[in-house]
Each structure stands twice: as C-alpha cells, then as structure tokens.
MIROLO-793075 format. One record per residue (C-alpha): residue in one letter; z, y, x negated. Coordinates in steps of 0.05 Angstrom, whole numbers, padded with zeros to 5 digits, always signed. Last residue first. Example, Ala and Ser with C-alpha at 12.3 -4.5 7.8 and 13.67 -1.06 7.14 Angstrom:
S+00143-00021-00273
A+00156-00090-00246
***
This chain:
Q-00543+00463+00661
P-00563+00396+00632
T-00518+00340+00660
F-00474+00312+00605
P-00408+00334+00635
S-00429+00296+00697
F-00427+00338+00759
Q-00368+00330+00806
D-00369+00402+00830
T-00311+00448+00850
R-00294+00469+00778
F-00228+00492+00750
P-00193+00536+00699
F-00118+00542+00711
V-00096+00609+00740
P-00057+00651+00689
M+00018+00659+00695
G+00033+00734+00691
A+00105+00724+00714
D+00082+00701+00783
G+00009+00686+00794
C-00053+00706+00756
L-00127+00722+00760
N-00150+00759+00698
V-00205+00719+00665
Q-00258+00736+00613
P-00275+00667+00589
F-00275+00649+00516
N-00301+00577+00510
E-00328+00582+00581
W-00309+00553+00649
G-00255+00603+00669
Y-00272+00591+00741
R-00328+00546+00767
I-00363+00541+00833
S-00417+00487+00842
Q-00464+00466+00898
P-00465+00537+00926
R-00459+00539+01002
T-00503+00599+01013
I-00534+00639+00956
G-00573+00704+00965
K-00510+00745+00954
H-00453+00708+00921
I-00388+00743+00940
L-00326+00704+00923
R-00264+00714+00966
V-00195+00697+00937
K-00135+00668+00974
D-00061+00653+00961
L-00027+00719+00975
A-00087+00742+01015
I-00155+00775+01005
I-00159+00778+00929
E-00229+00798+00908
A-00287+00765+00873
P-00351+00786+00839
V-00402+00734+00817
R-00426+00711+00748
Q-00488+00667+00752
Y-00498+00594+00735
K-00569+00568+00736
G-00600+00515+00781
N-00653+00561+00809
T-00617+00567+00876
D-00555+00593+00841
L-00496+00554+00813
V-00433+00597+00816
I-00390+00633+00765
F-00321+00662+00771
G-00283+00693+00712
L-00265+00763+00737
I-00224+00791+00794
P-00228+00866+00799
N-00182+00869+00861
V-00191+00943+00876
K-00216+00976+00813
A-00185+01001+00749
N-00236+01007+00693
P-00253+00941+00661
Q-00214+00912+00602
N-00263+00896+00547
V-00219+00844+00515
L-00158+00803+00535
T-00164+00818+00609
A-00112+00858+00647
N-00079+00827+00707
A-00104+00817+00778
V-00051+00788+00824
L-00040+00726+00866
G+00023+00720+00908
S+00098+00713+00908
G+00092+00643+00878
V+00019+00623+00873
H+00032+00549+00864
K-00028+00531+00906
F-00095+00565+00912
T-00145+00577+00968
I-00218+00596+00954
I-00258+00632+01007
T-00333+00630+00993
S-00386+00682+01007
E-00460+00684+01027
G-00447+00652+01095
E-00373+00635+01099
F-00360+00573+01057
T-00291+00541+01051
H-00251+00524+00989
T-00190+00482+00974
S-00131+00477+00925
Y-00147+00509+00858
E-00086+00519+00815
P-00035+00575+00804
S+00002+00573+00737
Q+00076+00562+00749
P+00137+00606+00747
T+00205+00571+00759
N+00222+00567+00833
Q+00264+00504+00828
Q+00300+00478+00767
G+00297+00403+00763
Y+00313+00398+00689
V+00253+00356+00668
L+00193+00379+00709
S+00214+00449+00731
R+00253+00472+00670
A+00208+00435+00621
A+00146+00469+00650
Y+00179+00538+00647
A+00199+00524+00575
L+00127+00505+00558
R+00107+00570+00590
K+00155+00610+00546
G+00134+00573+00483
V+00060+00585+00492
N+00067+00656+00517
E+00110+00673+00457
K+00057+00642+00413
Y+00009+00698+00426
P-00015+00701+00354
P-00082+00667+00364
H-00100+00613+00313
I-00173+00598+00327
D-00187+00671+00309
Q-00253+00704+00326
Q-00250+00711+00402
M-00175+00708+00409
G-00132+00668+00457
S-00074+00678+00504
D-00105+00686+00573
L-00125+00613+00579
I-00053+00594+00563
C-00045+00541+00617
V+00011+00490+00613
T-00001+00415+00625
K+00052+00369+00654
C+00069+00295+00644
N+00126+00260+00679
E+00082+00210+00716
I+00010+00204+00691
T-00044+00239+00732
E-00019+00302+00697
I-00056+00281+00635
K-00118+00305+00673
K-00104+00376+00652
Q-00118+00359+00579
S-00185+00328+00597
E-00204+00391+00637
R-00185+00434+00577
I-00229+00388+00535
W-00286+00402+00581
P-00278+00477+00582
W-00279+00475+00505
N-00351+00448+00501
N-00393+00509+00516
N-00463+00501+00545
T-00444+00538+00609
N-00452+00608+00582
A-00450+00661+00636
L-00483+00725+00615
A-00444+00783+00585
T-00413+00739+00531
A-00344+00732+00502
K-00350+00701+00433
G-00307+00643+00414
F-00236+00620+00432
G-00197+00622+00497
P-00135+00580+00501
L-00130+00503+00494
Q-00083+00469+00545
V-00013+00458+00519
V+00014+00389+00538
L+00085+00372+00559
F+00105+00299+00556
P+00169+00277+00588
M+00192+00206+00569
L+00179+00162+00630
E+00166+00095+00594
N+00223+00106+00546
G+00229+00052+00492
W+00207+00102+00438
N+00151+00055+00418
A+00130+00047+00491
R+00131+00123+00503
W+00090+00136+00441
H+00039+00082+00461
A+00031+00108+00533
V+00026+00181+00510
L-00025+00165+00457
H-00069+00125+00505
K-00067+00181+00556
L-00088+00229+00501
L-00144+00184+00478
A-00171+00172+00548
E-00173+00246+00565
Y-00202+00264+00496
Q-00265+00224+00510
V-00291+00283+00550
C-00282+00331+00493
S-00308+00281+00442
K-00372+00272+00483
R-00384+00347+00491
T-00378+00355+00415
R-00331+00390+00367
A-00271+00394+00412
N-00229+00338+00380
G-00197+00378+00324
E-00184+00436+00372
G-00143+00388+00415
Q-00071+00394+00396
Y-00008+00425+00424
W+00039+00370+00447
L+00112+00384+00465
V+00149+00317+00469
G+00211+00294+00505
K+00287+00283+00506
I+00294+00246+00440
P+00328+00181+00418
L+00318+00168+00343
Q+00291+00099+00326
Y+00220+00122+00339
L+00226+00179+00289
P+00199+00142+00228
A+00135+00125+00267
I+00120+00199+00280
M+00109+00234+00213
G+00087+00182+00161
N+00052+00129+00202
H+00030+00177+00258
L-00002+00221+00205
A-00047+00165+00179
Y-00063+00129+00245
P-00139+00143+00243
R-00164+00184+00184
K-00161+00260+00192
N-00105+00276+00142
S-00149+00247+00087
K-00113+00219+00026
P-00147+00151+00027
S-00213+00190+00027
G-00265+00170+00078
L-00250+00227+00126
P-00260+00282+00074
P-00204+00308+00029
E-00189+00380+00049
P-00214+00436+00004
K-00156+00482-00017
W-00148+00537+00034
G-00184+00602+00024
V-00199+00637-00041
K-00196+00709-00066
E-00209+00710-00140
G-00151+00713-00189
N-00187+00674-00244
A-00140+00614-00233
K-00159+00614-00159
K-00232+00613-00175
K-00223+00556-00224
E-00182+00516-00175
W-00234+00524-00120
E-00290+00502-00167
K-00249+00442-00189
V-00235+00423-00116
K-00309+00430-00098
R-00329+00384-00156
E-00276+00333-00135
Y-00306+00332-00065
E-00377+00323-00092
I-00357+00264-00135
K-00313+00234-00080
N-00373+00233-00033
V-00404+00175-00073
P-00343+00131-00076
W-00325+00153-00004
E-00388+00128+00029
R-00358+00061+00049
V-00295+00096+00074
A-00337+00144+00115
Q-00374+00086+00147
A-00307+00052+00166
H-00283+00119+00195
A-00347+00128+00237
D-00343+00055+00261
L-00270+00065+00283
I-00287+00126+00324
A-00350+00093+00352
E-00308+00034+00378
F-00261+00079+00417
T-00289+00067+00487
Q-00298-00007+00472
N-00223-00016+00467
G-00200-00075+00424
E-00178-00030+00367
L-00157+00042+00380
S-00083+00029+00388
G-00080-00018+00329
P-00041+00029+00284
P-00003+00082+00324
M-00039+00146+00344
W-00028+00213+00309
A-00091+00212+00264
T-00131+00194+00327
I-00112+00261+00358
P-00156+00297+00308
T-00126+00339+00251
G-00141+00409+00226
G-00069+00430+00219
R-00011+00381+00213
C+00051+00376+00257
S+00121+00346+00260
Q+00170+00401+00279
I+00235+00373+00306
L+00272+00419+00355
G+00345+00406+00376
I+00371+00444+00437
P+00443+00451+00457
V+00453+00448+00532
E+00474+00502+00580
I+00403+00510+00609
S+00365+00573+00628
K+00366+00620+00569
A+00363+00562+00521
L+00295+00542+00548
Y+00267+00611+00530
L+00291+00609+00458
G+00275+00536+00448
F+00204+00545+00472
F+00198+00609+00431
Y+00217+00570+00367
G+00170+00512+00383
S+00109+00557+00390
A+00128+00596+00327
S+00137+00532+00288
F+00191+00542+00235
L+00187+00579+00169
R+00221+00642+00197
T+00278+00598+00221
K+00295+00573+00151
T+00363+00606+00144
Q+00382+00674+00116
P+00416+00697+00181
K+00431+00639+00228
I+00391+00592+00271
E+00424+00527+00251
Y+00389+00480+00204
W+00376+00406+00202
G+00354+00369+00140
E+00379+00397+00074
N+00309+00395+00043
F+00278+00440+00096
R+00233+00475+00046
Y+00207+00408+00022
E+00194+00384+00093
R+00242+00325+00103
T+00209+00257+00097
I+00220+00210+00157
Y+00245+00139+00142
E+00218+00071+00161
Q+00144+00086+00148
P+00085+00061+00187
E+00028+00041+00140
E-00030+00078+00107
V+00003+00145+00093
P-00010+00217+00113
M+00054+00259+00105
R+00062+00331+00125
E+00137+00336+00115
A+00181+00336+00177
R+00216+00401+00197
F+00285+00405+00231
I+00314+00459+00276
R+00379+00473+00314
I+00386+00516+00376
Q+00447+00533+00419
D+00486+00578+00370
H+00430+00628+00362
H+00433+00678+00305
T+00385+00723+00267
V+00331+00723+00320
P+00264+00708+00291
H+00239+00754+00316
G+00260+00825+00332
E+00188+00852+00329
Y+00142+00792+00332
L+00084+00820+00372
A+00087+00886+00335
P+00086+00852+00267
F+00019+00817+00278
K-00005+00792+00210
R+00062+00783+00175
K+00098+00763+00238
Y+00044+00711+00252
T+00053+00673+00188
E+00128+00682+00185
I+00136+00652+00255
S+00104+00589+00229
S+00038+00555+00247
D+00049+00480+00261
M+00038+00483+00336
N-00026+00521+00330
S-00043+00480+00268
Q-00042+00410+00297
G+00002+00370+00343
A+00077+00357+00352
C+00140+00394+00370
L+00191+00339+00387
W+00246+00360+00434
I+00318+00339+00423
D+00367+00351+00480
G+00441+00362+00469
F+00499+00334+00429
T+00531+00371+00372
L+00544+00359+00298
N+00580+00410+00255
S+00596+00361+00200
L+00570+00296+00172
T+00616+00265+00120
I+00592+00212+00071
T+00641+00168+00033
D+00630+00129-00030
E+00665+00068-00060
R+00655+00008-00015
G+00622+00048+00039
K+00649+00100+00086
I+00610+00140+00138
I+00649+00196+00170
I+00620+00232+00231
E+00644+00301+00252
Y+00635+00334+00319
S+00626+00401+00352
G+00619+00396+00427
G+00561+00402+00474
A+00523+00354+00520
P+00555+00290+00543
M+00560+00229+00497
P+00527+00161+00496
P+00561+00111+00449
L+00546+00106+00374
E+00507+00046+00353
V+00517+00025+00281
K+00464+00010+00229
W+00460-00017+00159
R+00404-00034+00111
Q+00407-00061+00040
D+00372-00125+00063
L+00429-00135+00112
V+00493-00095+00108
S+00545-00109+00161
S+00565-00052+00207
L+00633-00030+00233
Y+00651+00024+00282
E+00716+00063+00287
N+00737+00109+00343
G+00771+00177+00346
N+00707+00216+00359
F+00669+00182+00303
R+00689+00138+00244
V+00637+00094+00213
V+00655+00036+00167
I+00601+00000+00128
K+00615-00071+00108
Q+00593-00102+00043
E+00541-00144+00007
G+00513-00098-00046
T+00478-00032-00039
A+00474+00009+00024
T+00420+00041+00065
G+00418+00082+00129
R+00430+00081+00203
L+00462+00116+00263
P+00430+00086+00326
I+00452+00137+00378
V+00460+00108+00449
A+00438+00163+00497
E+00472+00212+00544
R+00461+00270+00495
Q+00409+00266+00439
L+00441+00285+00373
V+00433+00356+00349
M+00444+00361+00275
N+00484+00415+00238
D+00500+00367+00179
S+00448+00314+00167
F+00413+00253+00198
I+00337+00249+00196
P+00341+00229+00122
A+00369+00159+00138
L+00440+00158+00110
A+00464+00131+00044
V+00517+00083+00019
D+00533+00053-00049
A+00520+00119-00084
K+00484+00128-00150
L+00435+00073-00134
S+00423+00101-00065
N+00412+00170-00095
L+00359+00141-00140
L+00328+00104-00082
F+00323+00168-00041
L+00298+00207-00101
S+00244+00156-00116
I+00225+00150-00042
F+00218+00226-00036
I+00175+00230-00099
L+00131+00173-00074
Y+00126+00210-00007
R+00101+00272-00044
P+00050+00230-00080
H+00022+00200-00015
L+00029+00124-00015
K-00020+00068-00027
M+00000+00000+00000
***
C-alpha cells in the first residue's frame, strides 16, 4: 500500500509517541472536544504490551483489554452540556482529556466552497466579514482533518497540520480564522437557536469529484458507473507517459515561484497519478473512513462543481449522491443520519438572451432530488454566486441557510425560513399563474446580484418559456398574491415548458421570508439531452 508522504509522517510520529508511551488515543480525541450526546462513545487508541487500560469518566471506571496493540471502551450516552474530564491509564502512563462537553457533531464535507477558510474571504472581501470570526463562542468547537488521498481506508484520522492539537474552542488567538467559512456560519446561526454545544469537523478538498469521497467498492457492479471506473483505469495506464509532462509543469512552476513570479496553485497530479485527489475512493479512505467509529449528528455537503463538466455528469450526479448518502449512513450505522446538501449557486456570465445550453441547472436539479430520501434536505443559494469567481464570498448565506434546514429537519423547530418551491401552474390565455409553497409571509422581489433594474412594480426576473419556434424566451412576471406569480407570454398559449433560474448564472430575484431565494425549477419533463 502506498501512502501520502504527510500520512507517513503522521504514522511515524504516532508510532514514535506510542513507543515512548504505553498508551495513546486515536487522534480524533483531544482536549476541548465535543462528544456526540445521547450516543455510546467508542473511546479508542493504541497500547503496547499485554495489559489492561483503565478509563475513568464521570465517577465510573471502565476496563479494556489490549488486542493487537488496540484498546477500546464504550462510554455511556450522556445528555448535552457539561464540562468533563476523562482519564486513561496504562501500565505506566496516564492521559487526561480536559474540558470535554457533549453536544451535536456536524461533519462539514465537500470541495473548495466548503473548504475555503474565513481568512481567505476576509482578506478579499473585508466588508462582508467585518466582525468575523467572533473572538469567543462557548458553544462551538472545531476540528480540521488533513487533506489525505490514500489507497486504502485508514483507521485513524490525520489532524490538519495547523490544527495539530485536535479540537479548538472559539477563543481569541485560536484557529477559527483557518476554519471553513461555510461551516463556521452554520455553527454560529445554529447556536443562536439551540441550547446544545456544537462540534464541527472540516473534512474537505478542493477540485474533487464526488467519486473521490465514496467508499471502495461502491461504484463496482453498477452499470451506471462503469464509465467512471473505465476512465480511471485508462488514466492509470497512461500515467507513465503523462507523468513526464506533469513533472515538467511542476518544475516550471517551481522555477517561476523561485524567481518571484506570480504563480497560481501548484499543478495537481492528474487522475492516473497515485497521488491524485480525483481518483475514486482516495479522499474517502483518508478523510472519511477514519471517522466512521465516531458518532456524529449529521453531514453538511457542499460539492458538485467537480461533477458539472458535462450534461451527462450533471444528470449522473443524482445517482452518485444518493449512493454516497446510503453508503455513509450504512458505515456510520445510522440509516437516517441527516444529510444537508448545498445546491450550487450562480456562476458564469449573465446573458441578455436566455441560454439553455448550460449544464449547472441540471446538477442543481440532481442535488434537489436528494430530498426523495428521508432526512435529506437541499438548501438554495442561487442568489449567492459570482459571474467570474467559482468561490463566491457569500458564505454567511450558505451557513445561515444550512442552519435553517437543520433547525426544521433535525431539531423540529417550526416556522424557520425556507426557500419557496414550485407547486402548480394554470394557463390563462397568454399568461400563466404559478403557485408556490413554503412562501412564509409571502413572495417578494429582492435585488439581483448584478445589473439591478430600476425600481418597478413586481420586477420579477428569471422566467423563460418555450415559444412556438421551439426556443426559450425571457418573459416578464409579477407577484399577484402571497403565493402566486403571473407570467406574461404574448403570442404563446399553454407553453410546453416554463423554467425559472435555469441558467448557469441566472438573474433571479424572487424570494420568500428572510430573503430565501426560490428554488430553480422546470415544468417540463424533457430529457436533459433533448436539443433546445
């Protein structure tokens, strides 16, 4: 088995420490940790020699035998809150974990838009991040996993090198600024509404497809995914030749950097490389599999850009995402584990004429379909993108809306803001009345991201209809009731297709309560591959 160099360093240090001490803890456990409330906690680690491990917690003592240098005790379910200490005693050495609390752990997973830190955005968009990160929050604790592509599932997580002590409180001079901006705002907004400590684990990697996060074997035996495995196998065969060009690019990049020239990111190893972050299963093995033994509350998933390159990959994403959810739930032993999915925002050039050749609307539709699975919910951030930046800075919207989704789906809080959704439509001559659900106190017209129009009565943007020539045309719309919009399509009666927000970067402004944008939708059942 070939291992990533950083993982080899971690293993060496872990084993070295184990040799120095006769007992050690799995790296996910540290001071300041949030442990999942109301769940059995499998506290585990390593030990040398044949011996017993004694664990003292909450006035009780637990014993574990050592088998193959591994030990584990199961701590009983505990209610939320408290400040606890755990003492782990081996033959000679003793470990003390301090300032532990019980609450809900949420895994923040996906690619770069989940991975990007507060510091990154605050430097580029200071006005949006004024006052953030907060200097102190006693309800939130954070942990970052190292970016770790490996060939086989690992037993232990690797701490991100800047989070070397494990879990951190949100306090002055801590690591909060290096944490996921999306995850941070989720924790901040959720903490306002629940009296439960919140643990956030960041396990993300930019530029990665969903297949890199799936468990080994989850693609095999399914005809739908054969092409993915074939493409990887072909890339592996071509790697000896492609390696020469890749190494040339790396040397050129290193030379420019050494000369002080402005350079971008270091070239990523291509798919066929054993170090590629994009190969099937690689990131799951190093960044998700080691967490399966840790009980968590749920998952925040923000990924999809890496699968939006073709129309076929966008449509296929529905099956891949549902497959990932089912396998992660099975491996965590929780078939109803909450899964909250962030729908991709706007990205690309806003155009005057309707452009229906875009791919991103189709992956958004695939992401929305995860809601056909129980305890899954999608959040809409269609209004929170940028035309020329695939990493938009509006992460407060992302975290806030994920928190709204968690409050309604997981914590049973009624009347939390939701994004309105299409319900029904009726034709009236050369107009159509569309009715929406989840509108709260009523539909409103908000500002658009770019080229905000002059103030008008109900200037609703984003609707297109199929005309008599088989082409999509933009049409005006107006709000006529709390939950209804009228579209005006002169010269067209009973259009075969009505779509809203169905472009890579749609100009949309229809919202419900708290500025929650309406989900993109289409009334037709046309194949995604039908020429339009």
